[in-house]
N, C-alpha and C positions, 0 to 999 in steps of 0.2 A: 549814337541812337540806332543807326542802321544795323550795327552788329548785334545790339540787344534784340532788335526786331527780328533779324535773321534767326537768332538763337531761339526766340520764343516761337517762331514759325516751325523750326526744326523739332522743338519739343512737342508742339502741337501735333505735327505729322506723326511723330513716334507714338504719341498718346493714341492718336486715331488708329494707327496700325496695331497697336497693342489691344486696343478695344475690339478691333476687327478680328484679330487673332483669338482673343478670349471668346468673342461671340461665335466664331466658327467652332471653337473647341467645345463650347457649351451645346451648340447644335449637334455636333458629332456625338457627344456623350449622351444627349437626350435620345437621339435616334438609336444608338447602341443600346441604351437602357431600355427603350421602348421595345426594340427588337427582342432583347433578351427576355423582357417581361412576357411578350407574346409567346416566345418559345416555352418559357416556364409555364405559362398559362395553358398552352396546348398539351404540355406534358402532364400538368396537374389534372386537367380536365378531360384527358383521353377517355374514351368510352371503355368501361371495364368489360371483360369478357363475362364475368359473373358479378353482379352488383353487391350481393350479400350471401351469406351462407344459406343453403337450402337443405332441407331434410325431407326425405321421402320415406314413408312407411307403406310397405306393400304386403298384402296378405291374400291367401287363396285357400279354398277348400276344393279338393278334387275327389271324385269317386268314379269307379269303373266296375264293369262286370262282363262276364262272358263265359264261354264253355271250352275254350281252347288254350289252357295254361301251358306254357312252355316248361314250367317246373315239373309238370306231370306228363310230359311227352306229347302234348297237343290235345289232351283231354283234361277236364276238371275246371274248377272255378277259377276265374281271373279276378275275383272280387278284391278291391283294394281301396283304401281311403288315405288321403294325404293332406296334411295342414302345413302351410308354410308361413313364415314371417320374415321379412327382409327390411333392414334399414340402409338407406343410401344417403350419405352425407357429403355434399359438395361444398368445398371450402375455397374461396378466392384467396390465393396467397399474395397477390398483387393485381395490378391491372391486366396482366397477360396470362397468369398461370393459375390453374385450378387443380386442387387435390381432391379426389373422390374416394371415399371409403364405402365399400359394399359388404355388408355382413348379414348372413341369412342362415336360418335353420329350416329343415323340413322333417317332419315326423309322420311315419306312415304305419298302418296296420295292414296286413295282407293275408287273406285267406290262401292265396296262391303260393306265395313264398314260405308260408308256414308249413307247406308240405314238402320242403326240403327235408324235414324230419317228421314224417307223418305218423310215426309210431310212438309219439310221446304219450298219447292217450288214445285209447281205442274206442270203437274200432276204426282203423285207418280207412279213409275214403277220399279219392281225389276231388270230390265235390263238396267236401267238408273241410273246414279249417282245423288245423291242429294247434295246440297250445305251446308248441316249441319256441325256442329262442329266435328262430328266423321269422316269426309271425309279425315282428315290428322292428323298426330301426330308426336311426336318427342321422340325417345328413347335415353337415355344417359347411359353410363356405365363407371365406374372407378374401376380398379382392381390393387391391389398392391401385389407383390409376392416377396418372399425372399428365396434364395437357398444357401446351404452350402455344400461344398465338402471336404472330408477328404484329408489329405496330399497325400495319394497314389491315390486319385481320384477314389477309389473303393466304396465309400459310399456317397450318395447324399441325403440330406434332403431339403425339401421345405415346405413353408407355404404361404397361400394367404388369402386375404380378398377382398370382392367386394361388390359394390352396383350398382343397376340399377334402373331406373325410367322412366315411361311414364305416360300419362294422367290418366290411370285407373289402374295402377299397380306399385308396389314397391317391390324390392327384395334386400335382404342382404344375403351374403354367406361367409363362411369360409371354408378352406380346407387345406390338407397337403398331402405330399407323401414321400415315402422312396424308394430309388433305390440302389440295391447291384450288383456290378460287381465282377466277379471272373473268375477263369479259364483264367488267362491272358487277362481279359476283353472280352473274347469270349462269356461269358454267362452273362445274365442280368436278375435280378428279381426285380419287383417293385410292390408297393402297394400304393393306393391313396384313399382318403376319402374326401367327400364334404358334407356340409349341407347348404341348402338354406331356408330362412325364408321369405315368400312372403305374400303380402297383396293386395287384390283386393280393388279397389273403384268402386263397381259394378255399371255398366251402363246397363239399360234395354231398350228394344225396346220401342219407344215412346208410342205406343197404349196400352202397358201394365202398364205403370206408374200409370195412373189414378186408377188402381185396386189394388195398393199397400196399405200399412197401412194408409197413409194420403191422399189417393186419393178420388175422388168423382164419380168414375165409369163413366157411360154414360152421366153424367152431365158435364164432363170436356169440355172445349173449343174445344178440337180436334174433339169431336163428335157432338157438337152443331153447330159448323161452317163448318162441312163437312158432306156429305151424306153417310151413310153406305148402301151398296147395298148387295144383296144376303141375308144372314141371318142377319136381322136387330136387332135380340135380342143377340147381341154380348156379350158373357159371358166367358172370358178365364179362364183357370186353371192357376192361378198365385199367388205366394207368394214370397216375397223377401227372399234371402238367409240370414240366421241368422248369419252364421260364414263366414267371408270373408278372412280367412287366408288359406295359403297352405304351408306345409313343405315338403321338398324333401331331402332324404338322399341317398348318392351313395357310393358304395365301389367297387373298381376295382383292379384287379390283372393282371400283365403282365409278360411274359416270353419271352426272345429273345435269339437266339443262332446263332452264325456263324457256319454254317454247312460245308462250304467249303470256300476256299479263294474267290470264286466268288458268293456264295450263303448264304443268311441270311434269317432266318425264325423267326416268332414271333407269340405268342398266347395271347389273351386277354379275361378275364372273368369279366363282369360288372353286378352289382346288383343295382337297384334303387327302393326305397320305397317312395311313395307319400301319404300324408294325407291332408284332408281339402277340400277346394272348388276346385274341379277339373273340374267342368262345366264352360263354358264360358257364362257369364250372358246375353250377347246380341245376342246369336244365337237362332233363332226361330225354332219352331217345330209346324207342322200342323197334326191334328189328322184326320184319315180316317173316324171316326164315328161321327164327328161333322160338321155340315153344314158350309160352307165357308162364311166369311164376308169380304167385300172390301171397301176401300176408293180409289177412282180413279181405277187404275189398280193394286194396291198393296193389297195383301191378308193379313188380320190382323192375328197376331200370335195367336194360340190356347194356346201356352205355351213357355217357354224357355227350352233350353237343360238341362236335369237332368241326371247326372252320379253319380256313387258311390263315396263316399268320401275317398276311398283308392285305391291304385293301386300298384302292384308289377311287376317289369320288370326285365328280364334277357337277357343278350346278351352275346354270345360267338363267337369269331372270330379269324381269323389268317391271316398273311401276309407272302408272299414268294417273295423275291426280288433276281433276278438272273442277275449278271453282265456278259453279253455275250462277249463284247469286248470294245475296247475304244469308239465305236460309239453307241452301243445299250445296253440298260438295260431293263429288264422286271420286272414290279411290279404288283403283283396280291394280291387280297383281297377277303375274304369271311366272312360273318357274318350271324349267325342265331339268331333270336330274338323271344321271346314270353312274354306274360303277362297274368295276371289273368282276363282281360277283353275279352279274347278270340282271341286276335290278335297274329298271328305268321307270321314272315316274313323271306325272304332270300335276301341277298344283295351280288352281285359279281361284281368285277370290275377289269379292267386291264389298266395299263398305260405303254407306251413304250417310255421313254426319248431317244431322238436321238441327240447325240452330234455332231453338224456339223462343229463346229470350237472350239478353246480353250475357246471362250467367249459366244457362242450361242448354246443353246440347245432347241429342239422342244419337245412338250409334248402332243402327241395325246392320248386320253383316251376313255374308254367306261365303263358304269355302268348299271347293270340291277337290278331291285327291283320288288318284288311282295309280297303281304300280303293278309291275310284273313281279313274278317270284324270283328269289335267288336261285342260282343253279343247284344249291345244296339243300334247298327246302324239300321236305317230305312230310306229308301229314302223318298222323298217328298210325304206326305199324306199317309204314310204306317203305322204310329204309332197309337195305340189304346189309348184312354183316360184312360183306366184302367191300362196301363203299369206303372210300378214304375220308370223305367229308359228309356231314349230315347235321341237319337241325330240324326240329319240329316247332320252332318259334314262328307263330302266325304273324309276327311283325315283319318277317321276311317272306311271307306268302304273297300270292296275287290277291289283291282286293281293291275295292273302291270305297270311298268314304265321303259323307256329307257332314258339314258343320254349319249350324246356324247360331248366331250370336246377337245379343242385344245389350247395349250399354247406355249409361247416362253419366254425364260430366257436369260438375258444378265448378265455375271459375270466378274468382274475386281477385282481380289484378291489384286491388288496394289492400288485400289481406286484412280486412277489418276484424274478423273473429280471431281471438287469441287463445293459445294454450300456453301459459307461463310466458316466455319471451318469444314464442313462435307465432307468427301470423299465418292463418290458414289460407293458402293461395288456390288450392283446388282439391276436389274429390272426384274420383273415378270409380264407377261400379260397373262390372260387366259379368255376363253369363253366357256360357257356350255349351251347346248340346252337340255331341259328336257320335255318329253311328256308322259302323262299317257294314258291308253286305254280308259279313259273317255274323256270329252272335255277339260280337263286341260292341259295347257302347260305353260312353263316359259323359260326365258333365263337370264343369268347373265354374266356381264363382270367385271372382277376383275383386279386390278393393285396393285403391291407392289414394294416399293422402299426401299432399305436398305442402310443406311449411317453409316460410322464409323467416330468417332471423332479424329481429328489429335492430 
């Protein structure tokens, strides 16, 4: 009996040990399974960079006028109108990656540029539009960009490629950026770089083309079928540009810091280097030491704009945004710019968003700008024929400008209104009036519509 009792006790002990082992194994499996479930859950429910596809439609109408057209050597109409339309589609590829496609067109009509060929219908006059082919053009652009965010959203990489084209110009570009957030996302550092490879299809003023490599000078039909008045021995200083390429390289650095729960500041430093054809081939120049020649009321060009084949630009600026209360926010901006062509400028602006309801915000704004003249700028008939470089483009002159703006924004975070499968998230409408202390003025109306995919 004792043997059987000992055997029964031994079996019982083994059974208890087995049960204990099984129990420990089950607990371990449960803990591991729970841990794995938590990891999977974290992975599945990680906050996406972009929750759903977003579609932006942007459009604008721009008009300008003035009396200092570069096309006609610093005199004449600067009248121009431009209409643009752009679609921007942002697509989340997964939790971390976003692909953005930006496609846009811009169509303009210009009384100024029409005078590249002012003799298409008479009488020619720098203050009147011509009906030539250069009176209108279409610009088209396509940009694709890709961005990747780290799991903790503290590192963001992006890359982009773009192409754009119009009648006399083609551009291709690549770029990339890196952004680092730290200090619990209160501090942000960024760097970006871009390269653009551009090519002109040089278009010259009509009266200069007969003096190019394959022209026949004053024997051209333009001169035999029209009467030259003033200096009848018209002999411009003209040769076609040999290199029609332009390369631009930019490098930018950014720093942003939350200074207070209601205040955020940022700084930016940008460098741009350009090489190649930096002159605009169809912009005329008139020499003060050469007698004037005319057809009708239009003065024949003595030369086209000639500028150095390199330019280095530097801009440094900062922003300070102050959230005052639920109604008012103040956004300020300042930038200082200079380049090796002799231009330096100051830009200062302020915008005060006013939140009048949960959905509507008003955006009054003001911007001031002034700059010195480029070393090579000369007003109409102030250039000497012995100068190496010269331009009468008033964009490179000394001037000051003021811009006032007003906008209104509608926001519906729930996107209740729908167009097809797109929910309308926001509408932005803005108007800007711009005036220089010269005769130049312009205004622009912009509209933006943001949709989210259901």
